[in-house]
C-alpha positions as CSV (number, residue, x, y, z in Angstrom):
1,X,109.3,64.9,91.1
2,X,110.0,67.9,93.3
3,X,108.1,71.0,92.5
4,X,110.2,74.2,91.8
5,X,109.9,76.9,94.5
6,X,107.7,79.9,93.8
7,X,106.7,83.0,95.8
8,X,103.2,84.0,95.0
9,X,102.3,87.6,95.9
10,X,98.5,88.1,96.3
11,X,97.4,91.7,96.0
12,X,94.9,93.2,98.4
13,X,92.6,94.8,97.6
14,X,91.6,92.8,94.5
15,X,88.5,91.5,92.9
16,X,84.9,92.7,93.6
17,X,84.3,96.3,94.5
18,X,81.2,97.6,96.3
19,X,79.5,98.7,93.0
20,X,79.9,95.2,91.4
21,X,78.7,93.5,94.6
22,X,75.6,95.7,94.7
23,X,74.8,95.1,91.0
24,X,75.0,91.3,91.3
25,X,72.9,91.5,94.5
26,X,70.3,93.6,92.6
27,X,69.8,90.9,89.9
28,X,69.6,88.1,92.6
29,X,67.1,90.1,94.7
30,X,65.0,90.9,91.6
31,X,64.8,87.2,90.7
32,X,63.8,86.4,94.3
33,X,61.1,89.2,94.3
34,X,59.6,88.8,90.8
35,X,60.8,85.3,89.7
36,X,62.4,84.4,86.4
37,X,62.8,85.7,83.9
38,X,64.3,89.1,84.8
39,X,65.9,91.0,81.9
40,X,69.2,92.7,82.1
41,X,70.3,95.3,79.6
42,X,74.0,94.6,78.8
43,X,76.2,92.5,80.9
44,X,75.5,93.5,84.5
45,X,79.3,93.6,85.1
46,X,82.1,92.6,82.7
47,X,82.7,89.0,83.7
48,X,81.5,86.0,81.8
49,X,81.6,83.7,84.9
50,X,79.3,86.1,86.8
51,X,76.9,86.6,83.9
52,X,76.6,82.9,83.2
53,X,75.9,82.2,86.9
54,X,73.1,84.8,86.9
55,X,71.8,83.4,83.5
56,X,71.5,80.0,85.2
57,X,69.3,81.5,87.9
58,X,67.0,83.0,85.3
59,X,68.4,86.4,84.2
60,X,68.1,87.1,80.5
61,X,70.8,89.4,79.1
62,X,69.9,91.6,76.1
63,X,71.7,94.4,74.3
64,X,68.7,96.8,73.9
65,X,65.6,97.6,75.8
66,X,63.4,96.8,72.7
67,X,64.3,93.1,73.3
68,X,62.6,93.1,76.7
69,X,58.9,92.3,77.0
70,X,57.0,95.2,78.7
71,X,55.5,92.9,81.4
72,X,58.9,91.7,82.9
73,X,61.3,93.7,85.1
74,X,64.5,95.0,83.5
75,X,67.7,95.9,85.2
76,X,70.3,98.5,83.9
77,X,73.9,97.5,84.2
78,X,76.5,98.8,86.8
79,X,78.1,100.9,84.0
80,X,75.2,103.2,83.7
81,X,72.9,104.1,80.8
82,X,72.0,107.2,78.7
83,X,69.0,109.1,80.0
84,X,67.0,108.0,77.0
85,X,66.9,104.4,78.3
86,X,65.0,104.9,81.6
87,X,62.8,107.4,79.7
88,X,61.9,104.6,77.1
89,X,61.3,102.1,79.9
90,X,58.9,104.6,81.6
91,X,57.1,105.2,78.3
92,X,56.5,101.5,78.0
93,X,55.3,101.4,81.6
94,X,58.0,98.8,82.5
95,X,59.3,97.9,86.0
96,X,63.0,98.8,85.9
97,X,65.8,98.8,88.5
98,X,68.9,100.9,87.9
99,X,72.1,99.0,89.0
100,X,74.4,101.9,88.0
101,X,77.3,102.1,90.4
102,X,76.7,105.1,92.8
103,X,80.2,106.3,91.9
104,X,79.3,106.4,88.2
105,X,76.0,108.2,89.2
106,X,78.1,110.8,91.0
107,X,79.9,111.6,87.7
108,X,76.5,111.8,85.9
109,X,75.3,114.3,88.5
110,X,78.5,116.3,88.2
111,X,78.1,116.5,84.4
112,X,74.5,117.7,84.8
113,X,75.5,120.3,87.4
114,X,78.2,121.8,85.1
115,X,75.8,121.7,82.1
116,X,73.2,123.7,84.2
117,X,75.9,126.2,84.9
118,X,76.5,126.7,81.2
119,X,79.7,124.7,80.9
120,X,80.5,122.3,78.0
121,X,81.9,119.0,79.2
122,X,85.1,117.2,78.2
123,X,85.0,113.5,79.1
124,X,88.2,111.5,79.5
125,X,87.3,107.9,78.6
126,X,87.3,105.1,76.1
127,X,85.1,105.5,73.1
128,X,82.3,102.9,73.0
129,X,82.7,101.7,76.6
130,X,79.3,101.3,78.2
131,X,80.2,103.7,81.0
132,X,81.3,106.4,78.5
133,X,78.2,105.9,76.4
134,X,76.0,106.2,79.5
135,X,77.8,109.3,80.9
136,X,77.8,111.1,77.6
137,X,74.1,110.2,77.2
138,X,73.2,112.3,80.3
139,X,73.5,115.5,78.3
140,X,72.2,116.7,74.9
141,X,74.2,115.8,71.8
142,X,77.4,117.8,71.4
143,X,77.5,118.9,75.1
144,X,80.2,116.2,75.9
145,X,83.4,116.1,74.0
146,X,85.4,112.8,74.4
147,X,89.2,112.6,74.7
148,X,91.3,109.5,75.4
149,X,94.9,110.7,75.1
150,X,96.9,114.0,75.4
151,X,97.0,114.0,71.6
152,X,93.2,114.2,71.5
153,X,93.3,117.4,73.6
154,X,95.2,119.2,70.8
155,X,92.4,118.7,68.3
156,X,89.5,119.7,70.6
157,X,87.3,122.5,69.3
158,X,85.0,123.5,72.2
159,X,82.2,126.1,71.9
160,X,84.0,128.4,74.3
161,X,87.5,127.6,75.7
162,X,86.7,129.7,78.8
163,X,83.6,127.7,79.7
164,X,84.7,124.0,80.1
165,X,84.7,121.4,82.7
166,X,86.0,117.8,82.7
167,X,84.9,114.5,84.0
168,X,86.4,111.0,83.7
169,X,85.4,107.4,83.3
170,X,85.7,105.8,86.8
171,X,87.9,102.8,85.6
172,X,90.9,104.5,83.9
173,X,94.6,104.3,84.7
174,X,95.3,107.0,87.3
175,X,98.7,107.9,85.7
176,X,97.4,108.0,82.1
177,X,94.5,110.2,83.2
178,X,96.8,112.6,85.0
179,X,98.7,113.1,81.7
180,X,95.4,113.9,79.9
181,X,94.3,116.3,82.7
182,X,97.7,118.1,82.5
183,X,97.2,118.5,78.7
184,X,93.7,119.9,79.2
185,X,94.8,122.3,81.9
186,X,97.7,123.5,79.8
187,X,95.5,124.2,76.8
188,X,92.4,125.4,78.7
189,X,93.6,127.1,81.9
190,X,90.0,128.0,83.0
191,X,88.8,124.3,82.8
192,X,86.9,123.2,85.9
193,X,87.8,119.8,87.4
194,X,85.8,117.5,89.7
195,X,85.6,118.3,93.4
196,X,86.8,114.8,94.2
197,X,88.6,112.6,91.6
198,X,86.2,110.7,89.4
199,X,88.4,107.6,89.2
200,X,86.8,105.3,91.8
201,X,88.4,104.2,95.0
202,X,88.5,100.5,93.9
203,X,90.3,101.3,90.6
204,X,92.8,103.5,92.4
205,X,93.4,100.9,95.2
206,X,93.9,98.0,92.8
207,X,96.4,99.9,90.7
208,X,98.3,101.0,93.8
209,X,98.6,97.4,95.0
210,X,100.0,96.3,91.6
211,X,102.5,99.2,91.6
212,X,103.8,98.0,95.0
213,X,103.8,94.3,93.9
214,X,105.3,94.7,90.4
215,X,109.0,95.2,91.2
216,X,109.0,92.0,93.3
217,X,107.5,89.8,90.5
218,X,108.8,88.0,87.5
219,X,105.2,87.8,86.2
220,X,101.8,89.3,87.1
221,X,98.5,87.8,86.2
222,X,95.4,89.8,86.3
223,X,92.2,87.8,86.6
224,X,89.5,89.6,84.6
225,X,87.6,89.8,81.4
226,X,89.0,91.2,78.1
227,X,86.1,93.8,78.0
228,X,86.8,95.0,81.5
229,X,88.4,98.4,81.4
230,X,89.7,98.3,85.0
231,X,91.2,94.8,84.5
232,X,93.1,95.8,81.3
233,X,94.4,98.9,83.1
234,X,95.9,96.7,85.8
235,X,97.9,94.8,83.2
236,X,99.2,98.1,81.8
237,X,100.1,99.4,85.3
238,X,102.0,96.1,86.1
239,X,104.0,96.4,82.9
240,X,104.7,100.1,83.5
241,X,105.7,99.5,87.1
242,X,108.5,97.2,86.0
243,X,107.1,93.7,85.7
244,X,108.5,92.0,82.5
245,X,105.5,89.8,82.0
246,X,101.9,91.1,82.8
247,X,98.9,89.2,81.4
248,X,95.1,89.1,81.6
249,X,93.6,85.7,82.2
250,X,89.8,85.0,82.6
251,X,90.5,81.9,84.7
252,X,93.2,79.2,85.4
253,X,92.7,77.5,82.0
254,X,94.0,80.6,80.3
255,X,97.4,80.6,81.9
256,X,100.2,80.2,79.5
257,X,102.5,78.0,81.5
258,X,105.3,77.9,78.8
259,X,105.6,81.7,79.1
260,X,106.0,81.4,82.9
261,X,108.8,78.7,82.6
262,X,111.7,79.5,85.0
263,X,109.9,82.2,87.1
264,X,110.6,82.5,90.8
265,X,107.8,84.9,91.7
266,X,104.4,85.7,90.4
267,X,101.9,88.4,91.4
268,X,98.1,87.7,91.3
269,X,95.4,90.4,91.3
270,X,91.9,90.7,89.8
271,X,89.8,93.4,88.3
272,X,86.8,94.8,90.2
273,X,84.3,92.4,88.4
274,X,86.2,89.2,89.0
275,X,84.9,86.9,91.7
276,X,87.2,85.5,94.4
277,X,86.4,81.9,93.3
278,X,88.3,82.5,90.0
279,X,91.3,84.0,91.9
280,X,91.3,80.9,94.2
281,X,91.3,78.7,91.1
282,X,94.4,80.5,89.7
283,X,96.2,80.3,93.0
284,X,95.4,76.5,93.2
285,X,96.7,76.0,89.7
286,X,100.1,77.4,90.8
287,X,100.0,75.2,93.9
288,X,99.6,72.2,91.7
289,X,102.8,73.0,89.8
290,X,105.0,74.8,92.4
291,X,106.2,74.5,95.9
292,X,104.4,77.7,96.7
293,X,104.9,80.4,99.4
294,X,102.0,82.9,99.5
295,X,102.6,86.5,100.6
296,X,99.9,89.1,100.7
297,X,100.7,92.6,99.5
298,X,98.2,94.8,101.4
299,X,98.1,98.5,100.4
300,X,94.6,99.5,101.6
301,X,91.6,98.2,103.5
302,X,88.2,98.5,101.9
303,X,84.9,98.6,103.8
304,X,82.7,100.4,101.3
305,X,79.1,99.1,101.0
306,X,76.3,100.5,98.8
307,X,72.6,99.9,99.5
308,X,70.4,98.2,96.9
309,X,67.5,100.3,95.6
310,X,64.5,100.6,98.0
311,X,62.2,98.7,95.6
312,X,64.2,95.6,96.3
313,X,64.2,96.1,100.1
314,X,60.4,96.1,100.1
315,X,58.2,93.0,99.9
316,X,56.6,92.1,96.6
């Protein structure tokens, strides 16, 4: 039986970013240096395949620091943690390594600087997301007000409307965030913004590639986890940019082939915590069913690299 023809557009950049790469490397190097088990507070990155792979090597994932024995190393996830977490680890005299993405740490420092200057912070982010919890936890209670939508801006009651600054979660939709920023600036003209946009380069680049790809595609599949903010934003961006069918899949077994019946083109991308092996798996699944032509959609070249903490570069 002849396979139907299909053009598969492969977004570039896609998948792992420098912060995710560094976080995974931190767990692997910690296991090499101290042996198993090494404890990790929260999923190191939002991807079950990655987490399971590290668990197989001896990483133990826990929700809270209290679950970790004091005599084993603990690693904090790439999303960042409230200040109270390293303070508690120090109080218990634990060895800990902070795998917070340096671009998230930049937002933490920004918030602290504005706080030192007497400004109250407004954070644009998703309630309950580990990155939002970590960033808000850099400052005392009540010093960071959270908004998610332009409607939230209307109900804000800051201490002093003239003394405000805003920061954002690094993995948001660029377009949605612009709408919230516009609402903040309209209501609080004196509000201070970041020197350089908080949304990270990887989030921005992956969304840009999807925007370029979407008009060419009958369907877009984003390889990523349901709890990955940047992956879910890619699905939204694809739909908004004109693709009739945009879906999140964790791996090839999640593809709904019936929904794709009759398509002539598909776009494939992946969130910043999805490994290339899962993208290859999805592409191979299409190759099994279609006479496939692969075209790359390249919108940026990425060569960012972050060093691992010094403690892991030194011998045990």
